[in-house]
C-alpha positions in Angstrom: 0.1 -0.1 0.0 2.8 2.3 0.6 4.4 1.6 -2.3 1.3 2.5 -4.4 1.1 6.0 -2.6 4.6 6.6 -3.2 4.1 5.7 -7.0 1.1 7.8 -7.2 3.2 10.7 -5.8 5.8 10.6 -8.4 3.1 10.4 -10.9 1.6 13.6 -9.6 4.9 15.3 -9.5 5.5 14.4 -13.1 2.4 15.6 -14.3 2.6 19.1 -12.4 5.9 19.5 -14.1 3.8 20.1 -17.2 4.5 19.1 -20.8 7.8 17.1 -20.9 9.7 19.8 -18.7 8.6 22.3 -21.4 7.9 26.1 -20.4 4.9 26.6 -18.1 2.3 29.5 -19.5 4.2 31.6 -16.6 7.5 30.8 -18.3 6.2 31.8 -21.8 4.7 35.0 -20.5 7.8 36.0 -18.9 9.8 35.2 -21.9 7.6 36.6 -24.5 7.3 40.0 -22.5 10.9 40.2 -22.2 11.3 39.5 -25.9 8.7 42.1 -26.9 10.2 45.0 -24.5 13.5 44.4 -25.9 12.6 44.0 -29.7 13.5 46.2 -32.3 11.3 44.7 -34.9 8.3 46.5 -33.7 6.5 45.9 -37.0 7.3 42.3 -36.9 5.7 42.0 -33.4 2.4 44.1 -33.3 1.6 43.7 -37.3 2.3 46.0 -40.0 -1.0 47.6 -40.0 -1.4 48.6 -36.4 -0.2 52.1 -35.5 2.8 50.5 -33.4 4.1 48.8 -36.2 3.6 51.7 -38.8 5.3 53.9 -36.8 8.0 51.7 -35.2 6.8 52.7 -31.9 8.6 51.0 -29.0 6.4 48.8 -26.7 6.0 50.4 -23.5 3.9 47.7 -21.6 2.8 44.3 -22.3 -0.5 43.5 -20.4 -1.1 40.0 -21.7 0.4 36.9 -23.2 -1.9 34.2 -24.3 -0.7 30.8 -25.3 -2.7 29.9 -28.5 -0.7 26.8 -29.2 2.3 24.5 -28.4 4.5 22.3 -30.6 6.8 19.4 -29.9 10.0 20.2 -28.1 12.9 19.5 -30.5 16.8 20.6 -31.1 16.7 22.5 -27.7 13.7 24.6 -28.0 9.9 24.6 -27.7 8.0 26.1 -30.3 5.0 28.0 -28.7 2.3 30.3 -30.8 1.1 33.4 -28.5 -0.8 36.6 -29.0 0.3 39.8 -27.4 -1.6 42.5 -26.0 -0.2 46.0 -24.7 0.8 49.4 -25.2 3.2 50.9 -27.5 4.2 54.8 -28.0 3.0 55.6 -31.6 3.6 59.1 -33.1 1.2 60.2 -35.6 2.0 62.6 -38.5 0.0 65.8 -39.3 -1.0 66.9 -35.7 -2.4 70.4 -35.3 -2.4 73.4 -37.3 0.9 72.4 -38.9 0.1 69.5 -41.1 3.9 68.7 -41.6 4.7 68.1 -37.9 4.4 65.0 -36.0 2.0 64.7 -33.1 3.5 64.1 -29.7 3.7 60.4 -28.9 0.8 58.9 -27.4 0.1 55.6 -25.8 -1.6 53.2 -28.1 -3.2 49.7 -27.7 -2.3 46.8 -29.8 -3.1 43.1 -29.8 -1.2 40.7 -32.1 -2.1 37.8 -34.3 -0.6 34.5 -33.1 3.1 34.8 -33.3 5.6 31.9 -33.4 8.2 32.1 -30.9 11.1 29.5 -30.0 11.6 29.4 -26.2 15.1 28.0 -25.2 16.2 27.2 -21.5 19.8 28.7 -20.8 22.1 26.9 -18.5 20.6 28.5 -15.5 17.2 27.0 -16.1 15.5 30.6 -17.4 13.5 30.7 -20.6 14.1 33.2 -23.1 12.1 33.8 -26.2 13.0 34.7 -30.0 10.6 35.3 -32.8 10.6 32.4 -35.0 10.6 33.1 -38.8 
């Protein structure tokens, strides 16, 4: 009876660890948030038609990362598709009386389409994300 309880305990611990040791939703959120804030390819992240992408506006806040799909881990990375909702500081042209000047940067909301990321774990067990091509 004791052995059965130990086996059940091990099974529960393995199940709690997630999909084969891959990134949890919290790991994905943290890694994608960091990648989005450090991104220089704003149009790629927010979509070429959003004000954030068109104006190459820096992402100032990531409000939500939603995991849409997970792929099979392979070759040292875990593929994940996720959407990002947040705010960027977009600067729109033709503001005020002078139609040739730029408006001051203003917070602008965006939500991405599902984006593909590759999550990799470093030597210290921390996940990082890079946008997959």
